[in-house]
C-alpha positions in Angstrom: 25.9 8.2 -29.5 22.9 8.6 -31.8 20.3 6.0 -32.5 18.6 5.4 -35.8 16.1 2.8 -34.5 12.5 3.5 -35.2 9.6 2.3 -33.0 7.5 -0.7 -34.2 4.1 0.1 -35.7 1.3 -0.2 -33.2 -1.2 -1.4 -35.7 -3.0 -4.4 -34.2 -3.9 -5.6 -37.7 -0.3 -6.3 -38.5 0.2 -8.2 -35.3 -2.9 -10.4 -35.9 -1.9 -11.1 -39.5 1.6 -12.1 -38.4 0.2 -14.5 -35.7 -2.2 -16.1 -38.2 0.6 -16.7 -40.7 3.0 -18.3 -38.2 0.7 -20.0 -35.7 -1.6 -22.6 -37.1 -5.0 -22.4 -35.5 -4.7 -18.8 -34.4 -5.0 -17.9 -30.7 -5.8 -20.5 -28.2 -6.4 -20.0 -24.5 -4.5 -22.4 -22.3 -6.0 -23.3 -18.9 -3.4 -24.2 -16.3 -4.2 -26.6 -13.4 -2.1 -26.9 -10.3 -0.9 -30.5 -9.9 1.4 -30.1 -6.9 2.2 -27.9 -4.0 5.6 -27.9 -2.4 7.5 -26.3 0.5 9.2 -23.5 -1.5 9.7 -23.0 -5.2 12.9 -25.1 -5.6 11.2 -28.5 -5.2 8.5 -27.2 -7.6 11.2 -26.4 -10.2 12.6 -29.9 -9.9 9.1 -31.4 -10.5 8.7 -29.1 -13.5 12.0 -30.3 -14.9 10.8 -33.9 -14.6 7.5 -33.2 -16.3 9.2 -31.3 -19.1 11.6 -34.2 -19.6 8.5 -36.3 -20.3 7.3 -33.7 -22.8 4.6 -32.1 -20.6 4.6 -28.3 -20.6 4.8 -27.2 -16.9 5.4 -24.1 -14.8 6.5 -23.5 -11.3 5.8 -20.4 -9.3 5.6 -19.0 -5.8 3.5 -16.1 -4.5 5.3 -12.8 -5.2 5.4 -11.7 -1.6 6.9 -15.0 -0.4 9.5 -14.9 -3.1 10.5 -11.3 -2.3 10.8 -12.2 1.4 12.6 -15.5 0.7 10.0 -17.6 2.5 9.9 -21.4 2.1 7.3 -22.3 4.7 3.7 -21.2 5.2 1.1 -20.0 2.7 3.5 -17.5 1.1 6.3 -20.0 0.9 4.3 -22.6 -1.0 5.6 -23.5 -4.5 3.1 -24.5 -7.2 3.4 -26.8 -10.2 0.9 -26.3 -13.0 0.3 -27.9 -16.3 -2.3 -27.3 -19.1 -5.5 -29.0 -18.2 -5.2 -31.7 -21.0 -2.0 -32.9 -19.3 -3.2 -33.1 -15.7 -3.8 -36.8 -15.4 -0.5 -37.7 -17.1 1.4 -35.3 -14.9 -0.2 -36.7 -11.7 0.7 -40.2 -12.8 4.4 -39.2 -13.4 4.6 -37.3 -10.1 2.9 -40.2 -8.2 5.6 -42.6 -9.7 8.3 -40.3 -8.4 7.0 -40.6 -4.9 7.2 -44.4 -5.1 11.0 -44.6 -5.8 12.7 -46.9 -3.4 16.0 -45.0 -2.6 17.3 -47.9 -0.5 17.6 -50.2 -3.5 21.0 -51.8 -3.9 
């Protein structure tokens, strides 16, 4: 099987021009702040889903060694939830409301 694909040009000028044409405002650095720590990454993923449902960009992660070993407790088992710094207060309010749910309601 022969391939006729050619590599993409490595000229950084082309990349920068493409970004400026498609991304208004150019490059912008996003600073992420941790808003929650959980026992394992699964609860962190659930929190991220809740925040994203509210329109807040969010990420969940766990230390690489803990993930590789399947740890859910201790320092390496900790899951983290992070949001851009401009959404920290809003995210904390949403997550605080989640902790106030009365599951015994009838």
